[in-house]
N, CA and C atoms of all chains as a GROMACS GRO file, in nm:
protein
  609
    1MET      N    1   0.083  -0.119   0.000
    1MET     CA    2   0.000   0.000   0.000
    1MET      C    3   0.088   0.125   0.000
    2ASN      N    4   0.054   0.220  -0.086
    2ASN     CA    5   0.130   0.346  -0.090
    2ASN      C    6   0.060   0.452  -0.007
    3ASN      N    7   0.134   0.558   0.022
    3ASN     CA    8   0.076   0.660   0.108
    3ASN      C    9   0.144   0.795   0.088
    4ARG      N   10   0.085   0.898   0.151
    4ARG     CA   11   0.138   1.035   0.139
    4ARG      C   12   0.198   1.083   0.271
    5ILE      N   13   0.236   0.989   0.356
    5ILE     CA   14   0.281   1.028   0.490
    5ILE      C   15   0.404   1.119   0.483
    6LYS      N   16   0.498   1.086   0.396
    6LYS     CA   17   0.621   1.165   0.388
    6LYS      C   18   0.590   1.311   0.351
    7VAL      N   19   0.499   1.327   0.254
    7VAL     CA   20   0.461   1.462   0.210
    7VAL      C   21   0.392   1.537   0.324
    8LEU      N   22   0.300   1.467   0.390
    8LEU     CA   23   0.225   1.530   0.498
    8LEU      C   24   0.316   1.565   0.616
    9ARG      N   25   0.412   1.479   0.642
    9ARG     CA   26   0.510   1.507   0.749
    9ARG      C   27   0.589   1.632   0.715
   10ALA      N   28   0.631   1.638   0.589
   10ALA     CA   29   0.712   1.753   0.546
   10ALA      C   30   0.632   1.883   0.559
   11GLU      N   31   0.503   1.875   0.526
   11GLU     CA   32   0.418   1.994   0.538
   11GLU      C   33   0.409   2.042   0.683
   12GLN      N   34   0.404   1.946   0.774
   12GLN     CA   35   0.394   1.981   0.916
   12GLN      C   36   0.532   2.003   0.979
   13ASP      N   37   0.637   1.972   0.903
   13ASP     CA   38   0.774   1.980   0.953
   13ASP      C   39   0.795   1.886   1.073
   14TRP      N   40   0.742   1.766   1.059
   14TRP     CA   41   0.757   1.665   1.164
   14TRP      C   42   0.861   1.562   1.119
   15SER      N   43   0.944   1.521   1.211
   15SER     CA   44   1.035   1.409   1.183
   15SER      C   45   0.956   1.278   1.200
   16GLN      N   46   1.018   1.169   1.156
   16GLN     CA   47   0.952   1.038   1.176
   16GLN      C   48   0.934   1.012   1.326
   17GLN      N   49   1.035   1.051   1.405
   17GLN     CA   50   1.028   1.029   1.549
   17GLN      C   51   0.914   1.109   1.611
   18ALA      N   52   0.897   1.234   1.561
   18ALA     CA   53   0.790   1.319   1.616
   18ALA      C   54   0.654   1.256   1.589
   19LEU      N   55   0.634   1.209   1.466
   19LEU     CA   56   0.507   1.144   1.432
   19LEU      C   57   0.490   1.016   1.515
   20ALA      N   58   0.600   0.941   1.528
   20ALA     CA   59   0.594   0.815   1.605
   20ALA      C   60   0.552   0.844   1.749
   21ASP      N   61   0.607   0.949   1.808
   21ASP     CA   62   0.571   0.984   1.946
   21ASP      C   63   0.424   1.022   1.957
   22LYS      N   64   0.374   1.093   1.855
   22LYS     CA   65   0.234   1.137   1.859
   22LYS      C   66   0.137   1.020   1.852
   23ILE      N   67   0.173   0.917   1.776
   23ILE     CA   68   0.077   0.806   1.759
   23ILE      C   69   0.115   0.683   1.842
   24GLY      N   70   0.224   0.694   1.920
   24GLY     CA   71   0.257   0.588   2.016
   24GLY      C   72   0.315   0.462   1.954
   25VAL      N   73   0.396   0.479   1.850
   25VAL     CA   74   0.466   0.363   1.794
   25VAL      C   75   0.615   0.396   1.782
   26SER      N   76   0.694   0.299   1.738
   26SER     CA   77   0.838   0.323   1.723
   26SER      C   78   0.866   0.399   1.593
   27ARG      N   79   0.981   0.465   1.588
   27ARG     CA   80   1.020   0.536   1.464
   27ARG      C   81   1.032   0.436   1.349
   28GLN      N   82   1.080   0.315   1.382
   28GLN     CA   83   1.093   0.212   1.278
   28GLN      C   84   0.958   0.179   1.216
   29ALA      N   85   0.854   0.180   1.300
   29ALA     CA   86   0.719   0.150   1.248
   29ALA      C   87   0.674   0.258   1.150
   30VAL      N   88   0.696   0.384   1.188
   30VAL     CA   89   0.658   0.495   1.098
   30VAL      C   90   0.736   0.483   0.967
   31ASN      N   91   0.865   0.456   0.979
   31ASN     CA   92   0.949   0.442   0.860
   31ASN      C   93   0.899   0.330   0.768
   32ALA      N   94   0.865   0.215   0.830
   32ALA     CA   95   0.821   0.100   0.750
   32ALA      C   96   0.687   0.128   0.683
   33VAL      N   97   0.596   0.195   0.754
   33VAL     CA   98   0.466   0.228   0.694
   33VAL      C   99   0.487   0.328   0.581
   34GLU      N  100   0.566   0.430   0.608
   34GLU     CA  101   0.592   0.537   0.510
   34GLU      C  102   0.651   0.481   0.381
   35ARG      N  103   0.739   0.384   0.395
   35ARG     CA  104   0.806   0.328   0.277
   35ARG      C  105   0.727   0.212   0.215
   36GLY      N  106   0.610   0.185   0.270
   36GLY     CA  107   0.528   0.078   0.214
   36GLY      C  108   0.577  -0.061   0.246
   37LYS      N  109   0.665  -0.072   0.345
   37LYS     CA  110   0.717  -0.204   0.383
   37LYS      C  111   0.624  -0.273   0.482
   38HIS      N  112   0.538  -0.197   0.545
   38HIS     CA  113   0.444  -0.254   0.642
   38HIS      C  114   0.307  -0.192   0.622
   39ASP      N  115   0.206  -0.277   0.600
   39ASP     CA  116   0.070  -0.226   0.589
   39ASP      C  117   0.014  -0.206   0.729
   40PRO      N  118  -0.025  -0.083   0.763
   40PRO     CA  119  -0.070  -0.060   0.901
   40PRO      C  120  -0.206  -0.124   0.928
   41SER      N  121  -0.230  -0.152   1.055
   41SER     CA  122  -0.363  -0.199   1.094
   41SER      C  123  -0.460  -0.083   1.076
   42LEU      N  124  -0.588  -0.114   1.082
   42LEU     CA  125  -0.690  -0.009   1.068
   42LEU      C  126  -0.673   0.096   1.178
   43GLN      N  127  -0.645   0.048   1.300
   43GLN     CA  128  -0.630   0.140   1.413
   43GLN      C  129  -0.513   0.236   1.390
   44LEU      N  130  -0.400   0.180   1.344
   44LEU     CA  131  -0.282   0.265   1.321
   44LEU      C  132  -0.308   0.362   1.206
   45ALA      N  133  -0.378   0.314   1.103
   45ALA     CA  134  -0.411   0.402   0.990
   45ALA      C  135  -0.500   0.517   1.036
   46PHE      N  136  -0.597   0.487   1.124
   46PHE     CA  137  -0.683   0.592   1.179
   46PHE      C  138  -0.600   0.691   1.262
   47ASP      N  139  -0.509   0.637   1.343
   47ASP     CA  140  -0.426   0.724   1.428
   47ASP      C  141  -0.343   0.820   1.342
   48ILE      N  142  -0.285   0.766   1.234
   48ILE     CA  143  -0.204   0.849   1.145
   48ILE      C  144  -0.292   0.955   1.078
   49ALA      N  145  -0.407   0.910   1.028
   49ALA     CA  146  -0.498   1.004   0.960
   49ALA      C  147  -0.544   1.114   1.055
   50ASN      N  148  -0.574   1.077   1.179
   50ASN     CA  149  -0.619   1.177   1.277
   50ASN      C  150  -0.511   1.282   1.304
   51GLN      N  151  -0.386   1.239   1.307
   51GLN     CA  152  -0.277   1.334   1.334
   51GLN      C  153  -0.269   1.441   1.225
   52PHE      N  154  -0.304   1.401   1.102
   52PHE     CA  155  -0.296   1.496   0.990
   52PHE      C  156  -0.433   1.558   0.959
   53ASN      N  157  -0.533   1.527   1.043
   53ASN     CA  158  -0.670   1.574   1.021
   53ASN      C  159  -0.719   1.542   0.879
   54GLN      N  160  -0.692   1.421   0.838
   54GLN     CA  161  -0.735   1.378   0.704
   54GLN      C  162  -0.809   1.245   0.716
   55ARG      N  163  -0.871   1.204   0.605
   55ARG     CA  164  -0.936   1.074   0.603
   55ARG      C  165  -0.833   0.969   0.560
   56ILE      N  166  -0.856   0.846   0.602
   56ILE     CA  167  -0.762   0.738   0.567
   56ILE      C  168  -0.741   0.731   0.417
   57GLU      N  169  -0.853   0.739   0.341
   57GLU     CA  170  -0.842   0.723   0.196
   57GLU      C  171  -0.769   0.839   0.128
   58ASP      N  172  -0.751   0.949   0.202
   58ASP     CA  173  -0.673   1.061   0.146
   58ASP      C  174  -0.524   1.043   0.170
   59ILE      N  175  -0.490   0.945   0.255
   59ILE     CA  176  -0.348   0.923   0.287
   59ILE      C  177  -0.296   0.792   0.227
   60PHE      N  178  -0.379   0.688   0.236
   60PHE     CA  179  -0.336   0.556   0.190
   60PHE      C  180  -0.404   0.519   0.058
   61PHE      N  181  -0.324   0.461  -0.031
   61PHE     CA  182  -0.376   0.420  -0.161
   61PHE      C  183  -0.336   0.276  -0.190
   62PRO      N  184  -0.432   0.194  -0.233
   62PRO     CA  185  -0.394   0.058  -0.276
   62PRO      C  186  -0.299   0.069  -0.395
   63GLU      N  187  -0.204  -0.025  -0.405
   63GLU     CA  188  -0.104  -0.016  -0.512
   63GLU      C  189  -0.167  -0.018  -0.651
   64LYS      N  190  -0.276  -0.098  -0.666
   64LYS     CA  191  -0.344  -0.106  -0.797
   64LYS      C  192  -0.393   0.032  -0.838
   65LEU      N  193  -0.457   0.100  -0.741
   65LEU     CA  194  -0.511   0.234  -0.769
   65LEU      C  195  -0.397   0.329  -0.803
   66THR      N  196  -0.288   0.317  -0.728
   66THR     CA  197  -0.172   0.403  -0.751
   66THR      C  198  -0.117   0.385  -0.892
   67ASN      N  199  -0.107   0.257  -0.932
   67ASN     CA  200  -0.050   0.229  -1.064
   67ASN      C  201  -0.142   0.272  -1.178
   68SER      N  202  -0.276   0.246  -1.159
   68SER     CA  203  -0.366   0.273  -1.271
   68SER      C  204  -0.402   0.420  -1.282
   69GLU      N  205  -0.405   0.492  -1.168
   69GLU     CA  206  -0.449   0.631  -1.174
   69GLU      C  207  -0.336   0.730  -1.157
   70GLY      N  208  -0.216   0.677  -1.144
   70GLY     CA  209  -0.100   0.764  -1.136
   70GLY      C  210  -0.092   0.847  -1.009
   71CYS      N  211  -0.151   0.794  -0.899
   71CYS     CA  212  -0.140   0.864  -0.772
   71CYS      C  213   0.003   0.857  -0.724
   72GLU      N  214   0.035   0.940  -0.627
   72GLU     CA  215   0.172   0.941  -0.572
   72GLU      C  216   0.200   0.814  -0.493
   73MET      N  217   0.604   0.734   2.404
   73MET     CA  218   0.578   0.606   2.339
   73MET      C  219   0.593   0.494   2.440
   74GLU      N  220   0.494   0.408   2.446
   74GLU     CA  221   0.489   0.309   2.551
   74GLU      C  222   0.610   0.216   2.551
   75SER      N  223   0.645   0.162   2.432
   75SER     CA  224   0.754   0.066   2.426
   75SER      C  225   0.888   0.129   2.461
   76THR      N  226   0.908   0.257   2.423
   76THR     CA  227   1.033   0.324   2.454
   76THR      C  228   1.044   0.351   2.603
   77LYS      N  229   0.930   0.388   2.666
   77LYS     CA  230   0.931   0.413   2.810
   77LYS      C  231   0.966   0.287   2.886
   78GLN      N  232   0.921   0.172   2.833
   78GLN     CA  233   0.943   0.046   2.905
   78GLN      C  234   1.082  -0.011   2.879
   79GLU      N  235   1.155   0.043   2.780
   79GLU     CA  236   1.283  -0.014   2.742
   79GLU      C  237   1.386  -0.014   2.857
   80PRO      N  238   1.404   0.101   2.929
   80PRO     CA  239   1.500   0.098   3.039
   80PRO      C  240   1.461  -0.003   3.148
   81LEU      N  241   1.331  -0.013   3.176
   81LEU     CA  242   1.285  -0.109   3.278
   81LEU      C  243   1.314  -0.251   3.231
   82PHE      N  244   1.288  -0.276   3.101
   82PHE     CA  245   1.317  -0.408   3.047
   82PHE      C  246   1.466  -0.442   3.063
   83LEU      N  247   1.551  -0.345   3.026
   83LEU     CA  248   1.696  -0.369   3.035
   83LEU      C  249   1.739  -0.397   3.177
   84LYS      N  250   1.685  -0.318   3.272
   84LYS     CA  251   1.720  -0.338   3.414
   84LYS      C  252   1.682  -0.477   3.460
   85LEU      N  253   1.557  -0.516   3.429
   85LEU     CA  254   1.510  -0.647   3.473
   85LEU      C  255   1.587  -0.759   3.405
   86PHE      N  256   1.612  -0.742   3.275
   86PHE     CA  257   1.683  -0.846   3.201
   86PHE      C  258   1.826  -0.862   3.251
   87MET      N  259   1.893  -0.749   3.275
   87MET     CA  260   2.030  -0.756   3.324
   87MET      C  261   2.034  -0.816   3.466
   88THR      N  262   1.934  -0.783   3.547
   88THR     CA  263   1.925  -0.843   3.681
   88THR      C  264   1.914  -0.995   3.670
   89ALA      N  265   1.829  -1.040   3.577
   89ALA     CA  266   1.813  -1.184   3.557
   89ALA      C  267   1.945  -1.248   3.514
   90MET      N  268   2.018  -1.178   3.426
   90MET     CA  269   2.145  -1.234   3.378
   90MET      C  270   2.251  -1.239   3.488
   91VAL      N  271   2.255  -1.134   3.574
   91VAL     CA  272   2.349  -1.133   3.686
   91VAL      C  273   2.315  -1.246   3.782
   92LEU      N  274   2.185  -1.262   3.808
   92LEU     CA  275   2.139  -1.370   3.896
   92LEU      C  276   2.179  -1.506   3.837
   93PHE      N  277   2.167  -1.517   3.706
   93PHE     CA  278   2.205  -1.640   3.637
   93PHE      C  279   2.354  -1.671   3.659
   94LEU      N  280   2.439  -1.568   3.642
   94LEU     CA  281   2.584  -1.588   3.660
   94LEU      C  282   2.617  -1.624   3.804
   95ILE      N  283   2.548  -1.557   3.898
   95ILE     CA  284   2.572  -1.588   4.040
   95ILE      C  285   2.536  -1.734   4.069
   96LEU      N  286   2.422  -1.776   4.015
   96LEU     CA  287   2.377  -1.914   4.040
   96LEU      C  288   2.468  -2.016   3.971
   97ILE      N  289   2.525  -1.979   3.858
   97ILE     CA  290   2.623  -2.068   3.792
   97ILE      C  291   2.744  -2.086   3.883
   98ALA      N  292   2.790  -1.974   3.944
   98ALA     CA  293   2.905  -1.979   4.034
   98ALA      C  294   2.870  -2.063   4.157
   99VAL      N  295   2.750  -2.038   4.214
   99VAL     CA  296   2.705  -2.115   4.331
   99VAL      C  297   2.699  -2.263   4.296
  100GLN      N  298   2.643  -2.292   4.179
  100GLN     CA  299   2.631  -2.432   4.135
  100GLN      C  300   2.768  -2.499   4.126
  101THR      N  301   2.862  -2.430   4.058
  101THR     CA  302   2.996  -2.487   4.035
  101THR      C  303   3.067  -2.514   4.168
  102PHE      N  304   3.068  -2.411   4.254
  102PHE     CA  305   3.140  -2.427   4.382
  102PHE      C  306   3.070  -2.529   4.471
  103SER      N  307   2.938  -2.529   4.475
  103SER     CA  308   2.866  -2.624   4.562
  103SER      C  309   2.894  -2.768   4.520
  104LEU      N  310   2.889  -2.792   4.391
  104LEU     CA  311   2.910  -2.930   4.343
  104LEU      C  312   3.053  -2.976   4.366
  105GLU      N  313   3.147  -2.879   4.357
  105GLU     CA  314   3.289  -2.915   4.374
  105GLU      C  315   3.326  -2.933   4.521
  106LEU      N  316   3.272  -2.842   4.605
  106LEU     CA  317   3.323  -2.835   4.743
  106LEU      C  318   3.235  -2.903   4.847
  107LEU      N  319   3.106  -2.914   4.821
  107LEU     CA  320   3.016  -2.967   4.924
  107LEU      C  321   2.977  -3.111   4.894
  108ASP      N  322   2.960  -3.184   5.002
  108ASP     CA  323   2.913  -3.321   4.986
  108ASP      C  324   2.762  -3.321   5.009
  109MET      N  325   2.686  -3.334   4.901
  109MET     CA  326   2.540  -3.320   4.911
  109MET      C  327   2.472  -3.448   4.864
  110PRO      N  328   2.349  -3.469   4.914
  110PRO     CA  329   2.272  -3.583   4.860
  110PRO      C  330   2.234  -3.557   4.714
  111THR      N  331   2.202  -3.664   4.645
  111THR     CA  332   2.178  -3.652   4.500
  111THR      C  333   2.066  -3.553   4.467
  112TRP      N  334   1.955  -3.560   4.547
  112TRP     CA  335   1.842  -3.470   4.516
  112TRP      C  336   1.884  -3.323   4.525
  113LEU      N  337   1.973  -3.292   4.623
  113LEU     CA  338   2.018  -3.155   4.639
  113LEU      C  339   2.111  -3.115   4.524
  114LYS      N  340   2.191  -3.213   4.480
  114LYS     CA  341   2.278  -3.187   4.365
  114LYS      C  342   2.195  -3.152   4.241
  115VAL      N  343   2.084  -3.226   4.224
  115VAL     CA  344   1.995  -3.198   4.110
  115VAL      C  345   1.938  -3.058   4.120
  116VAL      N  346   1.892  -3.024   4.242
  116VAL     CA  347   1.833  -2.891   4.263
  116VAL      C  348   1.936  -2.782   4.232
  117VAL      N  349   2.057  -2.799   4.288
  117VAL     CA  350   2.162  -2.698   4.269
  117VAL      C  351   2.200  -2.688   4.121
  118THR      N  352   2.204  -2.802   4.053
  118THR     CA  353   2.239  -2.802   3.910
  118THR      C  354   2.136  -2.727   3.826
  119LEU      N  355   2.007  -2.742   3.865
  119LEU     CA  356   1.900  -2.680   3.786
  119LEU      C  357   1.872  -2.534   3.824
  120MET      N  358   1.927  -2.490   3.936
  120MET     CA  359   1.899  -2.354   3.986
  120MET      C  360   1.921  -2.242   3.882
  121PRO      N  361   2.030  -2.247   3.803
  121PRO     CA  362   2.049  -2.137   3.705
  121PRO      C  363   1.938  -2.127   3.601
  122GLY      N  364   1.856  -2.232   3.592
  122GLY     CA  365   1.744  -2.225   3.497
  122GLY      C  366   1.635  -2.127   3.540
  123LEU      N  367   1.625  -2.102   3.671
  123LEU     CA  368   1.518  -2.014   3.721
  123LEU      C  369   1.527  -1.872   3.666
  124PRO      N  370   1.644  -1.806   3.673
  124PRO     CA  371   1.650  -1.671   3.615
  124PRO      C  372   1.626  -1.669   3.464
  125LEU      N  373   1.654  -1.782   3.397
  125LEU     CA  374   1.626  -1.787   3.253
  125LEU      C  375   1.476  -1.789   3.227
  126ILE      N  376   1.404  -1.862   3.315
  126ILE     CA  377   1.257  -1.863   3.303
  126ILE      C  378   1.203  -1.722   3.329
  127TRP      N  379   1.261  -1.656   3.429
  127TRP     CA  380   1.221  -1.517   3.459
  127TRP      C  381   1.250  -1.427   3.338
  128ALA      N  382   1.369  -1.447   3.279
  128ALA     CA  383   1.407  -1.366   3.162
  128ALA      C  384   1.307  -1.386   3.048
  129PHE      N  385   1.257  -1.509   3.034
  129PHE     CA  386   1.159  -1.535   2.929
  129PHE      C  387   1.033  -1.451   2.951
  130PHE      N  388   0.986  -1.447   3.078
  130PHE     CA  389   0.865  -1.370   3.106
  130PHE      C  390   0.889  -1.220   3.091
  131ILE      N  391   1.011  -1.175   3.122
  131ILE     CA  392   1.046  -1.034   3.100
  131ILE      C  393   1.038  -1.003   2.951
  132PHE      N  394   1.094  -1.093   2.868
  132PHE     CA  395   1.092  -1.074   2.723
  132PHE      C  396   0.949  -1.074   2.670
  133ARG      N  397   0.868  -1.161   2.728
  133ARG     CA  398   0.727  -1.170   2.684
  133ARG      C  399   0.654  -1.039   2.715
  134ALA      N  400   0.679  -0.983   2.833
  134ALA     CA  401   0.616  -0.855   2.869
  134ALA      C  402   0.661  -0.746   2.774
  135ARG      N  403   0.789  -0.750   2.738
  135ARG     CA  404   0.841  -0.650   2.644
  135ARG      C  405   0.774  -0.665   2.507
  136TYR      N  406   0.759  -0.791   2.464
  136TYR     CA  407   0.694  -0.818   2.335
  136TYR      C  408   0.553  -0.759   2.333
  137LYS      N  409   0.480  -0.776   2.444
  137LYS     CA  410   0.342  -0.727   2.449
  137LYS      C  411   0.336  -0.575   2.442
  138ALA      N  412   0.446  -0.508   2.483
  138ALA     CA  413   0.447  -0.361   2.480
  138ALA      C  414   0.489  -0.308   2.342
  139PHE      N  415   0.537  -0.397   2.255
  139PHE     CA  416   0.580  -0.354   2.122
  139PHE      C  417   0.462  -0.300   2.041
  140ASP      N  418   0.493  -0.215   1.941
  140ASP     CA  419   0.388  -0.177   1.846
  140ASP      C  420   0.373  -0.290   1.744
  141GLU      N  421   0.272  -0.275   1.657
  141GLU     CA  422   0.238  -0.385   1.565
  141GLU      C  423   0.353  -0.421   1.470
  142TYR      N  424   0.432  -0.320   1.430
  142TYR     CA  425   0.542  -0.347   1.337
  142TYR      C  426   0.652  -0.429   1.405
  143MET      N  427   0.688  -0.388   1.527
  143MET     CA  428   0.794  -0.460   1.599
  143MET      C  429   0.747  -0.601   1.636
  144LYS      N  430   0.616  -0.615   1.664
  144LYS     CA  431   0.563  -0.749   1.692
  144LYS      C  432   0.577  -0.838   1.568
  145ALA      N  433   0.546  -0.781   1.452
  145ALA     CA  434   0.556  -0.857   1.327
  145ALA      C  435   0.701  -0.898   1.301
  146LEU      N  436   0.794  -0.803   1.322
  146LEU     CA  437   0.936  -0.832   1.300
  146LEU      C  438   0.986  -0.938   1.397
  147THR      N  439   0.942  -0.927   1.524
  147THR     CA  440   0.985  -1.024   1.625
  147THR      C  441   0.937  -1.164   1.588
  148GLY      N  442   0.812  -1.172   1.541
  148GLY     CA  443   0.759  -1.301   1.499
  148GLY      C  444   0.836  -1.358   1.382
  149GLU      N  445   0.866  -1.274   1.284
  149GLU     CA  446   0.939  -1.322   1.167
  149GLU      C  447   1.081  -1.365   1.207
  150ALA      N  448   1.143  -1.289   1.299
  150ALA     CA  449   1.278  -1.324   1.343
  150ALA      C  450   1.279  -1.459   1.414
  151PHE      N  451   1.174  -1.485   1.494
  151PHE     CA  452   1.168  -1.615   1.562
  151PHE      C  453   1.146  -1.727   1.460
  152LEU      N  454   1.070  -1.698   1.355
  152LEU     CA  455   1.050  -1.798   1.250
  152LEU      C  456   1.184  -1.834   1.184
  153TRP      N  457   1.263  -1.730   1.153
  153TRP     CA  458   1.395  -1.753   1.094
  153TRP      C  459   1.484  -1.833   1.191
  154THR      N  460   1.483  -1.793   1.318
  154THR     CA  461   1.568  -1.859   1.418
  154THR      C  462   1.529  -2.006   1.432
  155LEU      N  463   1.397  -2.028   1.444
  155LEU     CA  464   1.347  -2.165   1.460
  155LEU      C  465   1.381  -2.248   1.337
  156GLY      N  466   1.363  -2.190   1.219
  156GLY     CA  467   1.395  -2.261   1.095
  156GLY      C  468   1.541  -2.298   1.089
  157PHE      N  469   1.627  -2.202   1.124
  157PHE     CA  470   1.772  -2.228   1.120
  157PHE      C  471   1.810  -2.337   1.221
  158LEU      N  472   1.750  -2.327   1.341
  158LEU     CA  473   1.780  -2.423   1.447
  158LEU      C  474   1.734  -2.563   1.405
  159CYS      N  475   1.613  -2.573   1.350
  159CYS     CA  476   1.559  -2.704   1.309
  159CYS      C  477   1.642  -2.764   1.196
  160VAL      N  478   1.672  -2.683   1.096
  160VAL     CA  479   1.748  -2.735   0.981
  160VAL      C  480   1.888  -2.778   1.022
  161SER      N  481   1.955  -2.692   1.103
  161SER     CA  482   2.092  -2.726   1.142
  161SER      C  483   2.095  -2.848   1.235
  162SER      N  484   1.996  -2.859   1.326
  162SER     CA  485   1.995  -2.976   1.414
  162SER      C  486   1.960  -3.103   1.336
  163PHE      N  487   1.876  -3.088   1.234
  163PHE     CA  488   1.842  -3.204   1.150
  163PHE      C  489   1.966  -3.250   1.072
  164ILE      N  490   2.036  -3.154   1.014
  164ILE     CA  491   2.158  -3.188   0.938
  164ILE      C  492   2.261  -3.254   1.030
  165TYR      N  493   2.278  -3.193   1.151
  165TYR     CA  494   2.373  -3.250   1.246
  165TYR      C  495   2.332  -3.394   1.283
  166GLY      N  496   2.200  -3.412   1.310
  166GLY     CA  497   2.152  -3.545   1.349
  166GLY      C  498   2.172  -3.648   1.240
  167MET      N  499   2.145  -3.608   1.115
  167MET     CA  500   2.165  -3.700   1.003
  167MET      C  501   2.311  -3.740   0.989
  168LEU      N  502   2.399  -3.640   1.002
  168LEU     CA  503   2.542  -3.669   0.992
  168LEU      C  504   2.587  -3.756   1.109
  169ALA      N  505   2.534  -3.725   1.230
  169ALA     CA  506   2.575  -3.799   1.351
  169ALA      C  507   2.534  -3.946   1.344
  170MET      N  508   2.428  -3.975   1.266
  170MET     CA  509   2.385  -4.114   1.252
  170MET      C  510   2.486  -4.196   1.171
  171LYS      N  511   2.560  -4.127   1.084
  171LYS     CA  512   2.650  -4.199   0.992
  171LYS      C  513   2.798  -4.178   1.021
  172PHE      N  514   2.828  -4.062   1.082
  172PHE     CA  515   2.970  -4.029   1.106
  172PHE      C  516   2.990  -3.986   1.251
  173PRO      N  517   3.113  -4.007   1.303
  173PRO     CA  518   3.143  -3.952   1.436
  173PRO      C  519   3.146  -3.799   1.427
  174MET      N  520   3.069  -3.734   1.514
  174MET     CA  521   3.058  -3.588   1.509
  174MET      C  522   3.104  -3.527   1.641
  175PRO      N  523   3.155  -3.404   1.638
  175PRO     CA  524   3.191  -3.337   1.763
  175PRO      C  525   3.067  -3.314   1.849
  176GLU      N  526   3.086  -3.321   1.982
  176GLU     CA  527   2.974  -3.302   2.074
  176GLU      C  528   2.927  -3.157   2.073
  177VAL      N  529   2.796  -3.139   2.079
  177VAL     CA  530   2.741  -3.003   2.087
  177VAL      C  531   2.674  -2.988   2.223
  178GLU      N  532   2.712  -2.882   2.295
  178GLU     CA  533   2.656  -2.858   2.427
  178GLU      C  534   2.513  -2.803   2.414
  179LEU      N  535   2.414  -2.879   2.464
  179LEU     CA  536   2.274  -2.836   2.449
  179LEU      C  537   2.243  -2.708   2.526
  180ALA      N  538   2.321  -2.682   2.631
  180ALA     CA  539   2.298  -2.559   2.710
  180ALA      C  540   2.324  -2.434   2.626
  181LEU      N  541   2.393  -2.451   2.512
  181LEU     CA  542   2.424  -2.335   2.428
  181LEU      C  543   2.306  -2.296   2.338
  182VAL      N  544   2.204  -2.383   2.334
  182VAL     CA  545   2.091  -2.355   2.244
  182VAL      C  546   2.020  -2.225   2.284
  183THR      N  547   1.997  -2.206   2.414
  183THR     CA  548   1.926  -2.086   2.460
  183THR      C  549   1.998  -1.957   2.421
  184PRO      N  550   2.128  -1.942   2.459
  184PRO     CA  551   2.196  -1.819   2.414
  184PRO      C  552   2.200  -1.805   2.263
  185PHE      N  553   2.208  -1.919   2.191
  185PHE     CA  554   2.208  -1.912   2.045
  185PHE      C  555   2.076  -1.855   1.995
  186VAL      N  556   1.964  -1.907   2.050
  186VAL     CA  557   1.832  -1.862   2.004
  186VAL      C  558   1.814  -1.714   2.031
  187PHE      N  559   1.844  -1.670   2.155
  187PHE     CA  560   1.821  -1.529   2.187
  187PHE      C  561   1.919  -1.438   2.112
  188GLY      N  562   2.044  -1.483   2.100
  188GLY     CA  563   2.144  -1.403   2.028
  188GLY      C  564   2.109  -1.388   1.882
  189SER      N  565   2.077  -1.500   1.817
  189SER     CA  566   2.049  -1.493   1.674
  189SER      C  567   1.916  -1.422   1.649
  190HIS      N  568   1.822  -1.436   1.742
  190HIS     CA  569   1.695  -1.364   1.727
  190HIS      C  570   1.718  -1.212   1.727
  191GLY      N  571   1.798  -1.165   1.823
  191GLY     CA  572   1.828  -1.021   1.830
  191GLY      C  573   1.896  -0.973   1.702
  192LEU      N  574   1.988  -1.054   1.653
  192LEU     CA  575   2.061  -1.018   1.530
  192LEU      C  576   1.966  -1.012   1.410
  193ILE      N  577   1.877  -1.112   1.400
  193ILE     CA  578   1.785  -1.116   1.285
  193ILE      C  579   1.687  -1.000   1.290
  194VAL      N  580   1.640  -0.962   1.410
  194VAL     CA  581   1.550  -0.846   1.420
  194VAL      C  582   1.620  -0.722   1.363
  195GLN      N  583   1.748  -0.704   1.402
  195GLN     CA  584   1.822  -0.588   1.352
  195GLN      C  585   1.840  -0.594   1.201
  196LEU      N  586   1.864  -0.716   1.149
  196LEU     CA  587   1.879  -0.732   1.003
  196LEU      C  588   1.748  -0.698   0.931
  197LEU      N  589   1.636  -0.741   0.988
  197LEU     CA  590   1.506  -0.713   0.925
  197LEU      C  591   1.476  -0.564   0.927
  198ILE      N  592   1.510  -0.496   1.038
  198ILE     CA  593   1.490  -0.351   1.044
  198ILE      C  594   1.578  -0.283   0.939
  199TRP      N  595   1.702  -0.330   0.931
  199TRP     CA  596   1.796  -0.272   0.833
  199TRP      C  597   1.743  -0.292   0.690
  200LYS      N  598   1.688  -0.412   0.664
  200LYS     CA  599   1.634  -0.442   0.531
  200LYS      C  600   1.517  -0.348   0.497
  201ASP      N  601   1.431  -0.323   0.594
  201ASP     CA  602   1.316  -0.234   0.570
  201ASP      C  603   1.360  -0.089   0.553
  202ASN      N  604   1.477  -0.056   0.608
  202ASN     CA  605   1.528   0.082   0.595
  202ASN      C  606   1.607   0.102   0.467
  203GLU      N  607   1.638  -0.010   0.401
  203GLU     CA  608   1.724  -0.004   0.282
  203GLU      C  609   1.661   0.079   0.172
   0.00000   0.00000   0.00000
């Protein structure tokens, strides 16, 4: 699954550690989700979306959708 | 972060268990060498160092429960790798030992091997995800 976490973090000027502290996970977890190495649980996806005041579907994209519609 | 807050406590408890383990190894060695004890007491003294290891297991389990979902997944995968390596290598050793004279392997080394290689594999998996 792809996502816009890196872009959103940059907009807020948050480091991975800062985001990790806000949602109560390790920096490694944020890094793995951000790089698409780990698909987050629904709870973690909600926590991330809440931090950016966005909806889950505005942050996370299935890879098929990303490939076919040219999303980031 | 919950897991980070618990990390120093985990280290303290784990190191305490390891120190206790070393003390009991020393007690075991000296008792068996110097004291004349009945067999049942010798068995008890010999097995005593196992107690802090059991405690260490429960400390590790508590730490695992405090992990976030990603670290839990990595820990599980690392144990799968460790178990696979242990099973395959012991099977190969056993097959060879059935046909050829083989050097003795100390079974007490299995525990440090499992925990050591598990820690190493977790770090390798994190490194791979960061690549």
